[in-house]
C-alpha positions in Angstrom: -8.1 13.6 32.4 -6.1 12.5 35.4 -7.4 12.5 38.9 -5.8 15.9 39.4 -8.0 17.5 36.7 -5.1 17.9 34.3 -4.9 16.3 30.9 -2.8 13.2 30.3 0.8 14.5 29.8 2.3 11.7 27.6 -0.5 11.0 25.1 0.3 11.0 21.4 -0.6 14.4 19.9 -2.3 13.2 16.7 -4.7 10.8 18.3 -5.4 13.2 21.2 -6.3 16.0 18.8 -8.7 13.7 17.0 -10.3 12.5 20.2 -10.7 16.0 21.6 -12.2 17.3 18.3 -14.8 14.5 18.4 -15.7 15.3 22.0 -16.0 19.0 21.1 -18.3 18.3 18.2 -20.4 16.0 20.3 -20.7 18.5 23.1 -21.1 21.7 21.1 -21.9 20.7 17.6 -19.2 23.1 16.3 -16.4 22.2 13.9 -13.3 24.2 13.5 -12.7 26.0 10.3 -9.2 25.4 9.0 -7.1 25.9 5.9 -5.6 28.9 4.3 -7.5 32.2 4.2 -8.8 33.5 0.9 -6.2 35.4 -1.2 -3.2 33.6 0.4 -1.5 30.9 -1.6 -0.7 27.7 0.3 2.9 26.7 0.4 4.2 23.2 1.1 6.4 22.8 4.2 8.3 20.0 2.7 8.9 19.1 -1.0 6.2 16.7 -1.9 4.0 17.8 0.9 3.7 16.9 4.6 1.5 17.2 7.7 2.3 19.2 10.8 1.4 17.5 14.0 0.9 20.2 16.7 2.5 20.1 20.1 0.5 18.6 22.9 0.5 22.0 24.7 -0.9 23.7 21.6 -3.7 21.1 21.3 -4.7 21.5 24.9 -4.7 25.3 24.6 -6.9 25.2 21.5 -9.4 22.9 23.3 -9.5 25.1 26.4 -7.7 22.5 28.7 -5.0 23.4 31.1 -1.4 23.1 29.9 0.9 20.4 31.1 2.8 21.2 34.3 6.5 20.6 34.7 7.5 17.1 35.8 8.5 16.4 39.4 12.1 15.5 40.2 11.1 11.8 40.7 9.3 11.7 37.3 12.3 13.3 35.6 14.6 10.7 37.1 12.2 7.9 36.0 12.2 9.3 32.4 16.0 9.4 32.4 16.2 5.8 33.6 13.7 4.5 31.0 15.3 6.5 28.2 12.0 8.2 27.4 13.0 11.8 28.0 13.5 12.4 24.3 9.9 11.3 23.6 8.6 13.6 26.3 10.6 16.5 24.7 9.2 15.7 21.3 5.6 16.2 22.7 6.4 19.8 23.3 7.3 20.7 19.7 5.5 20.7 16.4 6.5 17.8 14.2 6.4 17.8 10.4 5.7 14.3 8.9 6.4 13.9 5.2 3.7 12.7 2.9 3.9 9.0 2.0 4.8 8.5 -1.6 3.5 5.6 -3.6 6.2 3.0 -4.1 6.3 1.5 -7.6 5.6 -2.3 -7.8 8.6 -4.5 -8.1 9.6 -5.2 -11.6 9.6 -8.7 -12.9 13.0 -9.7 -14.2 13.9 -13.0 -15.9 10.4 -14.1 -16.8 
């Protein structure tokens, strides 16, 4: 949390979700139930599977924290100067990461 009692606005969503879940479990002892409800078949988002990383605003809302506020004009100017505006935009959207596939070991040729 920042000194203005708002959550950090540029934190990586995946690690932030893990950190806030651990804090919730330590404070309340309650875990979230996830997954697909009974009777509904799960469908892969990508061929071969993948993982959805929620937007930072969604994570904050699920944990009961205030959402991020819009950036000030000076902050927006700094983001444009440092070429980090695209990263900040990516924090506001869900991201689908494809599952890693095992790469076959290199074949030995000429032995």
